[in-house]
C-alpha positions in Angstrom: 136.1 110.0 72.5 138.6 108.5 70.1 137.1 111.0 67.6 137.7 114.0 69.7 141.4 114.5 70.4 142.6 118.1 70.8 145.9 119.9 71.5 146.9 120.1 75.2 149.4 123.0 75.1 149.4 123.2 78.9 151.8 120.2 79.0 155.3 121.2 77.9 158.6 119.4 77.6 161.7 121.3 78.6 165.0 119.7 77.8 167.0 122.5 79.4 168.4 124.1 76.3 168.3 127.9 75.9 167.6 130.2 73.0 164.8 132.0 71.1 162.3 130.4 68.8 162.0 131.6 65.2 158.8 131.1 63.2 156.9 132.4 60.2 154.5 135.3 61.0 151.2 136.1 59.3 152.9 137.7 56.3 155.1 134.6 55.8 158.3 136.2 56.8 160.6 134.7 59.4 160.7 136.5 62.7 161.9 135.7 66.3 159.4 134.6 68.9 160.8 135.5 72.3 157.8 134.0 74.1 158.9 130.5 73.2 162.1 129.4 74.9 161.5 125.8 75.7 162.4 122.7 73.7 162.5 119.0 74.3 165.5 118.9 71.8 166.5 122.2 70.4 167.9 120.6 67.2 164.5 118.8 66.5 162.8 115.7 67.9 163.1 112.9 65.4 161.8 109.8 67.4 159.6 108.8 70.3 159.0 105.6 72.2 156.6 104.9 75.1 156.7 101.9 77.3 153.4 100.0 77.2 153.2 98.6 80.7 152.4 101.6 82.8 152.5 104.2 80.0 154.9 106.2 82.3 158.3 106.4 80.7 158.7 108.3 77.4 162.0 108.3 75.5 162.8 110.9 72.8 165.6 111.1 70.3 167.0 114.2 68.7 168.6 115.1 65.4 171.6 116.1 67.5 172.1 112.4 68.5 170.9 113.1 72.1 168.3 110.9 73.9 166.2 112.1 76.8 164.0 110.1 79.2 160.8 111.6 80.7 158.6 110.4 83.5 154.9 111.2 82.6 153.8 110.7 86.2 156.1 113.6 87.2 153.2 116.0 87.3 151.8 116.2 90.8 148.4 117.6 89.8 147.6 116.4 86.3 144.5 118.7 86.1 146.8 121.7 85.9 149.5 122.9 83.4 152.9 121.2 83.8 156.3 121.5 82.2 158.2 118.2 82.2 161.9 118.0 82.8 163.9 114.9 81.7 164.9 112.5 84.4 167.9 111.5 82.4 169.9 112.8 79.4 172.2 110.9 77.0 174.4 113.4 75.1 176.2 112.9 71.8 179.6 111.2 72.3 181.9 108.5 70.8 180.4 106.0 73.3 176.8 106.9 72.6 175.4 108.0 69.2 177.3 110.3 66.9 174.5 111.3 64.5 170.7 111.8 64.6 168.4 109.2 66.1 166.2 107.6 63.5 164.0 105.2 65.6 163.4 104.2 69.2 161.5 101.3 70.8 161.1 99.6 74.2 162.1 96.1 75.0 158.8 94.2 74.5 158.5 92.5 77.9 160.1 94.9 80.3 160.4 98.7 80.4 163.9 98.4 81.9 165.5 98.5 78.4 165.0 100.3 75.2 166.6 100.3 71.7 167.8 103.0 69.3 169.1 103.2 65.8 170.9 106.2 64.3 172.4 107.6 61.1 175.8 106.6 62.6 175.1 103.0 61.4 174.5 101.5 64.9 171.8 99.8 66.9 172.2 100.2 70.6 170.4 98.7 73.7 170.1 100.9 76.7 169.4 100.3 80.4 166.5 102.7 81.1 167.2 103.3 84.8 170.9 103.9 84.4 170.6 105.7 81.0 173.6 103.8 79.9 174.3 101.6 76.8 174.2 97.8 77.5 175.1 96.7 73.9 176.0 98.2 70.6 175.8 96.6 67.1 177.5 98.0 64.0 175.1 97.5 61.1 177.6 98.8 58.5 175.1 101.1 56.8 173.0 104.1 57.7 170.1 102.8 59.8 166.6 104.0 59.1 164.5 101.8 61.4 164.3 98.7 63.5 161.5 96.5 64.9 161.3 93.9 67.7 158.4 91.5 68.0 155.8 92.4 70.7 155.1 88.7 71.3 158.2 86.6 70.3 160.6 85.0 72.6 163.4 84.8 70.0 164.4 88.5 70.7 165.4 89.2 67.1 165.6 92.9 66.0 164.9 93.5 62.3 166.9 96.5 61.1 166.3 98.5 57.9 169.3 100.2 56.5 170.7 101.6 53.2 171.6 98.1 52.3 168.9 96.1 50.5 169.2 93.2 52.9 167.3 93.1 56.2 169.6 92.5 59.1 168.4 90.4 62.0 170.2 91.0 65.3 169.9 88.5 68.1 169.8 90.2 71.5 170.5 87.0 73.3 173.7 86.0 71.5 174.7 89.5 70.7 175.4 88.7 67.0 173.9 89.3 63.5 172.4 85.9 63.1 170.6 86.2 59.7 170.3 88.4 56.6 167.0 88.5 54.7 168.2 89.2 51.1 165.5 89.8 48.5 164.9 93.5 48.2 166.7 95.6 45.6 166.9 98.9 47.5 167.2 100.4 51.0 164.8 99.2 53.7 162.7 102.1 55.2 160.1 100.1 57.1 159.9 96.9 59.2 157.1 95.5 61.3 156.6 92.2 63.1 153.2 90.4 63.1 151.5 90.7 66.5 150.0 87.3 66.0 152.7 85.1 64.5 156.1 85.5 66.1 158.2 84.5 63.1 156.4 86.7 60.5 157.9 90.0 59.5 156.9 92.6 56.9 159.4 94.9 55.3 159.1 97.9 52.9 161.7 99.2 50.4 162.5 102.3 48.4 161.6 100.3 45.2 157.9 100.2 46.3 157.9 96.6 47.4 156.5 95.1 50.6 157.5 91.6 51.4 156.2 89.2 54.1 158.8 86.8 55.5 158.7 83.7 57.6 162.2 83.8 59.2 162.2 80.0 59.8 162.1 79.3 56.1 165.3 78.9 54.0 163.9 81.2 51.3 162.4 83.5 53.7 159.8 85.3 51.6 156.3 83.9 51.8 154.5 86.7 49.9 154.7 90.1 48.1 151.9 92.6 48.3 150.6 93.8 44.9 148.5 97.0 44.7 146.7 95.6 41.6 145.6 92.5 43.5 142.1 92.9 45.1 141.5 89.1 45.3 144.4 87.6 47.2 146.6 84.5 46.9 143.8 82.0 47.0 142.0 83.5 44.0 145.0 84.2 41.8 146.3 80.7 41.4 149.1 81.3 43.8 148.4 78.3 46.0 150.3 75.2 45.0 149.1 71.6 45.1 150.0 71.2 48.7 148.0 74.3 49.7 151.1 76.4 50.3 151.2 80.0 48.9 153.7 80.6 46.1 155.5 83.9 46.1 154.9 86.3 43.1 157.8 86.8 40.8 157.3 90.5 41.0 154.8 92.9 42.6 154.7 96.4 43.9 152.7 97.6 46.8 153.4 101.2 45.9 154.7 103.1 42.9 157.2 105.0 45.1 159.4 104.2 48.2 157.5 102.5 51.1 158.4 104.2 54.4 155.5 103.1 56.7 154.3 99.7 57.9 152.2 98.6 60.8 149.7 95.8 61.7 146.4 96.0 63.4 146.6 94.7 67.0 144.9 91.5 66.1 147.2 90.8 63.2 144.4 90.7 60.7 145.5 93.7 58.5 148.8 95.2 57.3 148.9 98.9 56.6 151.5 100.4 54.3 152.3 104.0 53.3 154.5 105.3 50.5 155.8 108.4 48.7 153.1 107.9 46.1 150.9 109.6 48.7 148.9 106.4 49.2 148.0 104.4 52.3 146.9 100.9 51.6 145.3 98.3 53.8 146.0 94.6 53.1 144.3 91.4 54.3 147.2 89.7 56.2 145.9 86.2 55.5 145.6 86.4 51.8 147.6 89.5 50.8 144.7 91.1 49.0 144.4 94.9 48.7 141.2 95.9 50.5 141.0 99.0 48.2 140.4 101.3 51.2 140.7 104.8 49.7 142.2 107.6 51.8 141.7 110.4 49.3 144.1 113.0 47.9 144.9 114.7 51.3 147.7 112.2 52.3 151.1 113.8 52.4 154.3 111.8 52.8 157.7 113.0 51.5 160.3 112.2 54.1 163.0 109.7 53.3 162.7 108.1 56.7 160.5 105.6 58.5 157.0 106.9 59.3 155.3 105.9 62.5 151.6 105.3 62.5 149.3 103.2 64.6 145.7 101.9 64.7 143.3 102.2 67.6 143.9 99.4 70.1 141.7 96.3 70.3 138.7 96.9 72.5 138.3 100.6 71.9 136.3 100.3 68.7 133.9 97.7 67.3 135.4 95.1 64.9 135.6 96.6 61.4 135.5 100.2 62.8 139.2 100.6 63.6 140.9 104.0 63.3 144.3 104.9 61.8 146.3 107.7 63.3 148.6 109.1 60.6 151.2 111.9 60.9 150.4 114.0 57.8 153.5 116.1 57.7 152.1 119.1 59.7 148.9 117.6 61.1 147.7 114.3 62.5 144.8 112.7 60.6 142.5 110.3 62.3 141.1 108.1 59.5 138.6 105.3 59.3 140.8 102.3 58.5 138.4 100.5 56.2 136.7 103.2 54.1 139.4 105.8 54.4 137.4 108.9 55.3 138.8 111.6 57.6 137.3 111.4 61.1 139.3 114.2 62.6 142.2 116.5 61.7 144.5 117.3 64.6 146.0 120.7 64.1 147.9 123.2 66.2 151.2 121.4 65.6 153.2 124.6 65.6 154.5 126.8 62.7 155.0 125.6 59.2 158.5 127.0 59.2 160.3 127.1 62.5 163.8 127.4 63.9 166.0 128.4 66.8 168.3 131.2 67.5 170.6 129.8 70.2 172.3 131.8 73.0 175.6 131.6 71.0 173.9 133.5 68.1 173.7 130.6 65.7 170.4 130.5 63.8 168.6 127.8 61.8 165.2 127.5 60.1 163.6 124.3 58.9 160.3 123.1 57.5 158.5 121.9 60.6 156.8 118.5 60.4 155.8 115.6 62.7 158.5 113.1 62.9 156.9 110.5 65.2 153.7 109.8 67.1 153.0 107.4 70.0 149.9 106.2 71.8 149.4 106.2 75.6 146.6 103.9 76.5 144.5 104.5 79.6 146.5 103.3 82.5 149.4 102.5 80.1 149.4 100.1 77.2 146.3 99.6 75.1 143.8 98.9 77.9 140.5 100.7 77.7 140.2 101.1 81.4 142.1 103.2 84.0 143.2 106.7 84.5 145.5 108.8 82.4 146.7 112.4 82.5 143.9 114.7 83.7 142.5 112.4 86.4 139.5 111.1 84.5 138.7 107.9 82.6 139.6 108.3 79.0 140.8 106.1 76.2 144.3 107.5 76.0 146.7 110.3 74.9 148.9 111.0 71.9 152.4 112.4 72.0 154.0 113.8 68.8 157.6 114.7 68.0 158.2 117.8 65.9 161.2 119.1 64.0 160.8 122.5 65.7 162.1 120.8 68.8 158.8 120.3 70.6 157.0 117.2 72.0 153.3 118.0 71.9 150.4 116.3 73.8 146.9 115.5 72.6 144.0 114.6 74.8 140.3 113.7 74.2 137.8 116.6 74.7 134.3 116.3 76.1 131.6 116.1 73.4 129.8 119.4 72.8 132.5 121.7 74.0 131.8 125.2 72.8 135.2 125.7 71.3 134.8 122.7 69.0 135.5 123.7 65.4 133.9 122.1 62.4 136.4 121.1 59.8 135.1 121.9 56.3 137.3 119.2 54.8 135.6 116.4 56.8 133.2 114.0 55.0 129.5 114.8 54.7 128.5 112.3 57.3 130.7 114.0 59.9 129.4 117.4 59.1 125.8 116.2 59.2 126.4 114.7 62.7 128.0 118.0 63.9 125.1 120.0 62.5 122.5 117.8 64.3 124.4 118.0 67.6 124.6 121.8 67.3 120.8 121.9 66.6 120.1 119.7 69.6 122.3 121.9 71.8 120.4 125.0 70.6 117.0 123.5 71.3 118.2 122.4 74.8 119.5 125.9 75.6 116.3 127.5 74.4 114.2 125.3 76.5 116.3 125.3 79.6 117.9 128.7 79.5 121.5 129.4 80.6 120.8 129.5 84.3 119.2 126.5 86.1 118.3 126.5 89.8 117.3 123.4 91.7 115.4 123.7 95.0 
C-alpha cells in the first residue's frame, strides 16, 4: 500500500481567509476560479510539522508569517469529506514572526511545544496548547532551516542561516552555546543522526555536505564526496589509530545542497541539490552508493527541501522508499536503485494565485513547499487506525504555494480508476499489465453479478 497513495481532495483545510482563486486554464491563460475560495494560508503554505506521538496535531506556516494549528481528529466521521478549521492562529506581529516561516518542527519528546524559523532571523519556541511564544532567539541572519535531534537529551537546535557557520542553540540554557564554522557559504540543510545523538549533517550552497561530532573540538569528522564510491576505509583516510581523517576538500553536489535526511535506522544519509541529483550515502563509511534517480528530479528553490524515507518496519531491509517533493508532484522512489515507484499528481495548478476581497491580485508558480508523514496511529508505527477508519500504513500531507494543504491516502489495489503512468519503469508497467490481465480473466469467469444462495 506504500506504492498506492492517491489524492484525497475530500479533506480540505480552511484558514478562514476570503477571496477567489486564480489559476491557469487549458489555453494557458490566467483566469479566476470562483469555485475555489478556501485556503489554509492565502499567501501560500511554506512549512508543515506533524507531532509524531498521536499524529494528531499539524502545524502550518505561511509566507505571510502566520502559523496555524490543526487537529486532525477534528473530523467526526473520517469516512466522509471534511473541511478542517484551525484550532489556533498566530498572526504576524512584532511579538511573533515578521516575515515568512521557513521551517517548523515539534519538540522531540512532547507535542506540547514546537519550533519555528523565519526570514526575520529568529528561532522561536511555542507552547502548542496556548499558541504563544515561550522563547525567542535572534540568529542574526536570515534563517533557512533548523533541526533538533529525535533521540538526544542535549536539546541543541542546529540552525542553518545565510552565515556559513552552523549555530547551535541550547533550549535548556536559552543561549547560543556553539558555532560550527567550516562551511564557506550559507547553510540550507541540517539533519541530526537518529542513531548517534551527537552526530549532525549539514549542507551548504557551495555543494558541500559535512558530518560533525559536536563533542569534538574540530567538529568535522567527514565530508561527503560524490566521486567516492569506496568510502573512508578504502581511500586511505583512516589513520594509524583507526580514526577517520577528514578530506581536505570534497563536494557532495556540484550546486547548492538544500535537502538532507537520514533513514530511520541511521544507516544512510540522503542529500539533494540544485544539480538535480539525489544521492544516497553509507553513513558509516561516507561512500556514495551510486543510486541513480534519473533525469526527472527537479529542485530549484533556494530554501530547505523536506523529504523522508519510509519508516522502519513498513518495508523489507534494503527496500526503503524515498518520498520526494518534485516541485509540482511527489515522487515515490526506490531508495537504493532510484527507479520511480509512483508519481503523485493532482497537486493543483502550475500557476496559481489569489484575488482577495480587497481586490489585490497575485499569481505565482505553484510548487510543493513541504511534505510530512502521518504514520498509522501517529508516528511511524505500522499498526493502528488512521483517517478513513481502516488499517493502513499512513497518510501524507503536503504544503503548496497556492495556499492549500493537500492530503494523500493509500488506495485499494485494483481500483478501476487507477491510472498507469507511462513514465514508470518497465517492471512497474509489466506488473500493472499482469494485474489488469488477471482482473479481466476473473471478470470473464465470474461475471459482473454474483449471487450466493
